[in-house]
C-alpha positions, 0 to 999 in steps of 0.5 A: 390182361385178366384181373386177379379175380379172373385168375381165381375164378378160372382156377377154382373151376379147375380145382373143383375138376381136380378135386373130383378126379383125385377124390375119386381115386383117393389120392388127396390125403387128410383134410389139413393137407387138402386145405393147405394144398388148396390155399397154395393152388389158389395162391399160385394162380395169382403168383406170377403177377408178383412181378408187376409193380401194381399187383396186390399180390406183390404187396401181400407177398413182400409183407409175408416174405419180410415177416418170415425172414424177420422171424428167421433172423430173430430166432437165429441171430438174437435180435435184442433191440425193438428198433433193430427189429422194426427197421429190419422189417421195413427195409426187407418189406421195401426191398421186396415190394419195390425190387425192380422186375420186368412184368411177364419175366421169369415168373411168367415162365413155364419152367419157373412154374415147374420149379416152384411147384416142385419146391413147394411139394418138397416143403409140404412133403417134409411137413406131411410125409408124402409117398412119392405117389402123393407128391406127384399128384400134389405137384400136378395139383400145384402146377395146375394152379400156376399154369392156369395163370399162364394160360389165361394171360396167353389167351387174353 
């Protein structure tokens, strides 16, 4: 099984090819959206291993998801107690960190990669007002990051 470093390096190679191709076609938009898109592409190249209990991506994702949900709850439900906020964060982090999953399960599925890439393009499109053409290019860009992981896992 390739390490997260191998997944990142392999994806960086693909990312350079994609950028060259889409820059030649003037399809990549402004610099900020390109930076965000590159971040998501690299993230998706290691994301499928979130279902491994030994994965570092699972630790970081659990922390990020817990923090995001906590901010959402604080904004929408007026938590007034620091203790309640801290306990909520700890509970959410532990839940997402230790939730039992099967390695190489749903996150190592081709259809899940399409669904997640589609959802991320919709979310990014809401922030950057993408045209349909740009959304399709970005979808392919994100999907390639995810599929690079699945491809490496399949050959090793």
